[in-house]
C-alpha positions in Angstrom: 21.3 1.6 3.5 18.1 2.6 2.2 15.0 2.4 2.1 13.6 0.5 5.2 10.0 0.8 5.3 6.3 1.9 4.1 5.3 3.9 6.6 2.6 5.6 5.4 1.0 8.0 2.8 -0.8 11.1 2.8 -3.8 12.4 -0.1 -5.3 15.2 -0.3 -8.4 14.6 -1.0 -11.2 17.3 -1.6 -14.2 16.8 1.7 -12.3 15.3 5.4 -15.1 14.3 6.5 -16.3 11.9 3.5 -12.4 10.2 3.8 -12.6 10.1 7.6 -16.0 7.4 6.7 -14.7 6.0 4.4 -11.3 5.5 6.0 -12.9 4.7 9.4 -15.7 2.2 8.2 -13.2 0.9 6.2 -11.7 -0.1 10.8 -9.1 2.4 11.0 -9.2 4.8 13.9 -9.1 8.7 13.2 -7.6 11.2 14.8 -7.7 15.3 14.0 -4.2 17.0 14.2 -3.4 20.3 13.1 -6.4 20.2 10.5 -5.5 16.9 9.0 -6.7 14.1 9.5 -4.5 10.7 10.9 -5.7 7.0 10.9 -3.7 4.1 12.6 -4.1 0.4 12.1 -5.6 -1.5 14.8 -2.8 -1.9 17.9 0.1 0.0 15.5 1.4 3.4 17.1 1.6 4.7 13.9 0.2 7.2 11.7 -0.3 5.4 8.5 -2.9 7.3 6.8 -2.5 11.3 6.3 -5.3 13.1 4.7 -5.0 16.9 3.4 -7.7 19.4 2.7 -7.1 20.4 -0.8 -9.9 20.8 -4.3 -9.0 17.7 -5.6 -7.8 14.1 -4.8 -4.5 13.6 -5.2 -1.1 11.5 -4.0 -0.1 14.1 -1.5 3.6 12.0 -0.6 4.6 8.6 0.5 6.7 8.6 4.0 9.0 5.8 3.7 12.0 4.8 7.2 15.3 4.4 7.3 18.3 4.8 9.4 21.0 8.5 8.9 23.4 5.8 6.9 20.4 5.0 4.7 18.9 9.2 4.1 22.9 10.0 4.1 23.2 7.6 1.5 19.9 8.1 -1.1 21.3 11.5 -0.4 24.2 10.8 -2.0 22.8 9.1 -4.6 20.4 12.2 -5.7 23.1 14.8 -5.3 25.1 11.8 -8.5 22.2 12.1 -10.7 20.9 15.8 -9.6 17.6 16.0 -7.8 17.6 17.6 -5.7 15.9 18.3 -1.9 11.9 19.7 -2.1 10.2 21.3 0.8 7.7 19.3 3.7 4.6 18.5 2.2 2.8 20.4 4.6 4.4 21.4 8.6 2.7 18.3 10.7 4.5 16.4 7.2 8.6 19.0 8.3 11.8 16.4 9.2 13.7 14.4 7.2 15.0 14.2 3.4 12.3 15.3 1.0 12.6 15.0 -3.3 10.2 13.9 -6.4 9.3 10.9 -7.8 10.1 11.3 -11.8 6.7 11.5 -11.9 6.2 14.8 -9.4 5.0 12.5 -6.6 6.7 14.1 -3.1 8.9 10.9 -1.6 9.9 11.7 2.3 12.9 9.5 4.3 13.1 10.2 7.6 14.8 7.7 10.8 12.3 5.6 11.4 12.4 4.5 15.4 11.3 1.9 17.1 9.6 -0.1 14.0 5.9 -0.7 15.8 6.0 -4.1 14.1 3.2 -6.4 15.2 3.7 -10.1 13.2 0.1 -11.0 11.3 -2.0 -13.2 13.3 -1.8 -16.5 12.0 -5.5 -18.7 10.7 -6.3 -21.7 10.6 -7.8 -23.7 8.8 -9.3 -27.2 9.3 -8.6 -29.5 6.8 -7.9 -33.6 7.0 -5.0 -33.7 9.2 -4.7 -30.4 11.0 -8.3 -30.2 12.5 -8.7 -28.1 15.9 -10.3 -29.4 18.3 -10.6 -26.0 20.1 -14.3 -27.0 21.4 -15.2 -23.6 19.6 -17.1 -23.7 16.0 -14.6 -23.3 12.9 -16.6 -19.9 11.5 -15.5 -16.6 13.5 -17.9 -13.9 15.5 -19.6 -11.3 13.2 -17.0 -8.9 13.4 -16.0 -5.8 11.6 -12.3 -6.1 10.4 -9.3 -4.4 11.6 -5.9 -3.5 9.9 -2.8 -3.6 11.5 -0.5 -2.2 8.7 0.1 -0.7 5.3 1.5 -3.4 3.2 1.7 -1.6 -0.4 0.4 1.3 -2.5 -0.1 1.1 -6.3 0.7 4.4 -8.6 -0.4 5.2 -12.3 2.8 6.0 -14.1 3.5 6.1 -17.8 6.7 6.0 -17.9 8.0 2.3 -15.4 11.2 2.1 -17.0 12.0 5.3 -15.2 10.6 5.4 -12.2 11.8 1.5 -11.9 14.9 3.3 -12.4 14.7 6.2 -9.4 13.3 3.7 -6.8 15.7 1.4 -7.1 18.6 3.3 -7.9 17.7 6.3 -5.5 15.8 4.5 -3.1 17.0 1.2 -3.1 14.5 -0.5 -3.8 14.3 -4.5 -5.3 12.7 -5.3 -8.6 10.1 -8.3 -7.2 8.4 -9.6 -10.5 7.1 -7.8 -13.3 4.4 -8.0 -16.5 6.3 -6.0 -19.7 4.5 -2.9 -20.3 2.0 -3.1 -17.8 2.4 -3.4 -14.5 5.6 -3.3 -11.9 6.3 -5.3 -8.7 9.0 -3.7 -5.5 9.6 -4.9 -2.4 12.2 -3.5 0.8 16.0 -4.7 0.5 15.3 -5.5 4.2 13.3 -8.5 2.5 9.8 -8.5 3.4 6.3 -8.4 1.7 6.1 -9.6 -2.8 5.8 -5.3 -3.4 5.8 -2.3 -1.3 5.0 -0.1 -3.6 3.7 -1.3 -6.9 3.6 1.1 -11.1 0.9 0.6 -13.4 1.2 1.7 -16.7 -0.8 4.9 -17.6 -0.9 8.1 -19.6 -1.0 10.0 -16.7 0.5 9.1 -12.7 -2.3 8.9 -10.1 -3.3 6.6 -7.2 -5.0 3.5 -7.7 -5.0 1.9 -4.3 -3.8 0.6 -0.7 -4.0 -2.1 1.1 -3.6 -3.0 3.7 -3.7 -6.3 6.0 -6.0 -8.0 7.5 -5.9 -11.9 9.8 -7.4 -14.1 7.3 -9.6 -14.8 4.4 -12.7 -14.2 7.0 -11.6 -10.5 8.1 -11.4 -9.6 4.8 -15.2 -10.9 3.2 -16.9 -9.6 6.6 -14.4 -6.5 6.3 -15.6 -5.9 2.3 -18.9 -6.7 3.6 -19.4 -3.9 6.1 -18.0 -1.4 3.7 -20.6 -2.4 0.7 -23.4 -2.5 3.6 -22.7 1.0 3.9 -23.2 1.8 0.9 -19.4 2.6 -1.4 -18.8 1.2 -4.4 -17.1 -2.5 -4.7 -14.1 -2.4 -6.8 -13.5 -6.0 -7.2 -13.0 -9.2 -4.9 -13.1 -11.7 -3.5 -10.1 -13.5 -5.2 -6.1 -14.1 -5.4 -3.8 -12.7 -7.0 -1.1 -15.2 -8.8 2.3 -11.6 -8.4 2.1 -11.8 -4.4 -0.3 -14.7 -4.4 -2.3 -12.9 -1.6 -6.3 -13.1 -1.3 -7.8 -9.8 -2.0 -10.7 -7.5 -2.2 -10.5 -3.5 -3.5 -13.1 -1.2 -2.2 -13.5 2.4 -3.7 -12.9 5.6 -1.9 -15.7 8.4 -2.2 -13.0 9.9 -5.5 -12.5 6.2 -7.5 -9.4 5.6 -5.5 -9.2 1.8 -3.1 -8.4 0.7 0.1 -7.6 -3.2 -0.6 -7.6 -5.6 2.3 -5.2 -8.4 1.7 -4.1 -10.9 3.7 -1.0 -14.2 3.0 1.2 -12.7 0.9 4.2 -13.8 -0.5 7.2 -13.0 1.4 11.3 -12.4 0.3 14.4 -13.4 2.1 16.7 -10.1 2.6 19.3 -11.9 1.0 19.1 -11.2 -2.5 18.1 -15.0 -3.0 14.9 -13.8 -5.0 14.9 -14.0 -8.3 12.6 -11.1 -10.3 10.5 -12.6 -13.3 8.7 -11.6 -16.4 5.4 -12.9 -17.0 3.0 -13.0 -19.5 -0.6 -10.5 -19.1 -2.8 -13.7 -17.8 -0.8 -13.2 -14.1 -1.0 -9.7 -13.8 -4.0 -9.6 -12.0 -5.7 -13.1 -10.2 -5.6 -16.8 -9.8 -9.7 -16.8 -9.9 -12.0 -14.2 -8.7 -14.9 -12.6 -9.9 -14.7 -11.0 -13.7 -12.1 -8.2 -13.0 -15.0 -4.9 -13.8 -13.3 -2.4 -17.1 -12.8 0.1 -14.5 -10.3 -1.6 -12.7 -7.0 -0.2 -13.3 -8.7 3.3 -14.3 -7.3 6.9 -13.4 -9.8 8.8 -11.8 -7.5 11.3 -10.9 -8.4 14.7 -13.1 -5.2 15.2 -15.2 
């Protein structure tokens, strides 16, 4: 009786056209509804990114899916802690339960309805004893990356413990792994990806990145090549993480935050058997890849 999925996120940005250009280049499909830009992943009947025009970039809200029992349970836990409900951030986003996390980020939890789920396409690697005789070349055709779902978001926070307590005790998420004092990863109680919300220690709140699943490491490379070739800044990649184990490449959006391509992330069972562990700082970033840029963990949101 908790959140069951991450449905979408919304950013307030000063230039909708710049946002449309970036996310379209990244591989998402844009649309417009009542002055709000929306973006969908390939083949997914669900808006997963929203851009709202405003004076400066900030996280407008996170949107989670649940069912009626889950929403009632969250509302009950709010009442026990004296947490008030808040108004929707925009008429486009009305409905469901609205509250704030300890850093002031609006959170929307709503019935998700039939889940527009499409499993990650399996990718094959030609290795000894496991090669594919298809009559075709092993390299993929040249095409743009087409993300098929939003995977996770990472937020800056000045208080890791307080934020973890909110997301686990109020929203019902579960701790996956952490590097004490630096970063925390949390997953859904229904199991699935190693992390759906991650938190990075900083002096103030902010939006660091959102991550989108693609079909293979090749598609990560193709997507990054197109985004970089269109004039956008590199964030960091290509590489592979330790915690979560996923392949990654991060690209800078027009406001300094990041959009990540990923594939092959660790999957956590829903039976509670996963044991969260504390890890050393050397595991907080990557197993292999290029050197970490000095500004990778920077918070580019204005105070």
